[in-house]
C-alpha positions in Angstrom: 15.5 13.7 -5.4 17.8 11.4 -3.6 16.9 7.8 -2.7 16.7 8.8 1.0 14.2 11.6 0.1 12.1 9.2 -1.9 12.0 6.7 0.9 11.0 9.4 3.4 8.2 10.6 1.2 7.1 7.0 0.6 7.0 6.4 4.4 4.9 9.6 4.8 2.4 8.3 2.2 2.3 4.9 4.0 1.5 6.7 7.3 -1.3 8.6 5.6 -2.7 5.3 4.2 -2.4 3.5 7.6 -4.3 6.3 9.3 -7.0 6.2 6.6 -7.3 2.4 6.9 -7.5 2.6 10.7 -10.4 5.1 10.3 -12.1 2.5 8.1 -11.9 -0.1 10.8 -8.7 -2.0 9.8 -5.9 -2.9 12.1 -2.3 -2.9 11.0 -0.8 -6.4 10.9 2.5 -5.3 9.4 4.2 -2.4 7.7 7.0 -2.7 5.1 7.0 -6.4 5.4 10.0 -7.7 3.4 11.0 -11.0 2.0 13.6 -12.0 -0.6 10.9 -11.6 -3.2 9.9 -8.0 -2.4 8.1 -5.7 0.0 4.5 -5.1 1.0 3.8 -1.6 2.1 0.9 -2.5 4.5 -0.8 -5.6 5.6 -4.1 -4.8 7.3 -7.0 -6.9 8.6 -10.6 -6.5 9.5 -13.2 -9.1 10.4 -13.3 -10.5 6.8 -10.1 -9.7 4.9 -6.4 -9.7 5.2 -5.4 -7.0 2.8 -2.0 -6.6 1.1 -1.8 -3.0 0.3 0.4 -1.2 -2.1 0.6 2.6 -1.5 1.4 4.9 -4.4 2.1 8.6 -3.7 2.1 11.1 -6.5 1.8 14.9 -6.8 -0.9 14.5 -9.5 -2.3 12.1 -12.1 -0.8 14.1 -15.0 1.3 11.0 -16.1 -1.4 8.5 -15.3 -3.1 7.2 -12.2 -0.8 6.1 -9.4 -2.4 2.6 -9.6 -1.2 2.3 -13.2 2.3 2.0 -11.8 1.4 -1.3 -10.2 2.1 -3.2 -13.4 1.9 -7.0 -14.0 5.5 -7.5 -12.8 4.9 -5.6 -9.5 1.6 -7.6 -9.0 3.5 -10.8 -9.3 6.1 -9.7 -6.8 3.3 -8.7 -4.4 1.5 -12.1 -4.9 4.7 -14.1 -4.3 5.6 -12.0 -1.2 2.0 -12.4 0.1 2.1 -16.2 -0.3 5.3 -16.3 1.8 3.6 -14.1 4.4 0.6 -16.4 4.5 2.8 -19.4 4.9 4.4 -17.9 8.0 1.2 -16.3 9.3 -1.7 -18.6 8.5 -5.2 -17.0 8.7 -8.8 -17.9 8.0 -9.3 -14.4 6.6 -9.8 -13.9 2.9 -6.7 -12.4 1.3 -7.2 -9.4 -0.9 -4.9 -7.0 -2.8 -5.6 -3.3 -2.5 -4.0 -0.2 -3.9 -4.1 3.2 -2.2 -3.4 6.2 -4.4 -2.4 9.3 -2.5 -2.3 12.6 -4.4 -0.4 15.3 -2.6 0.3 18.3 -4.9 2.5 20.1 -2.3 4.1 16.9 -1.1 4.3 16.5 2.6 3.0 20.1 3.0 -0.3 19.1 1.5 -2.9 19.7 4.2 -5.4 17.2 2.9 -4.1 14.7 0.4 -6.6 13.0 -1.8 -6.9 9.3 -1.0 -8.3 6.8 -3.4 -8.7 3.2 -2.1 -9.0 0.6 -4.8 -10.2 -2.5 -3.1 -9.5 -5.9 -4.8 -7.3 -4.0 -7.3 -5.9 -7.2 -8.9 
């Protein structure tokens, strides 16, 4: 799979996650927010939380859960990037780090991907 294909599939997964979060009552504050430290897939808010969301798309959990790929190094990059976001966008909302696992066995042709939302994942 080329880098371009991988990015397109990643964007598809992020769109699925964004729709899921909207249905749960969140509004999207930012998508693919980048800094020199890294990128946050989705930043969403509700009346209590400002959530920094990492989206992981996989065909299956055969090689481990999707969330297992958010290792300590990735968590540090997300924390640092989130701190920069908060310095530029102050809020009274409680920050939280979530992971959304999306399992789509047929890739983008999967009619109903399985979505697992891990709130306060790290």
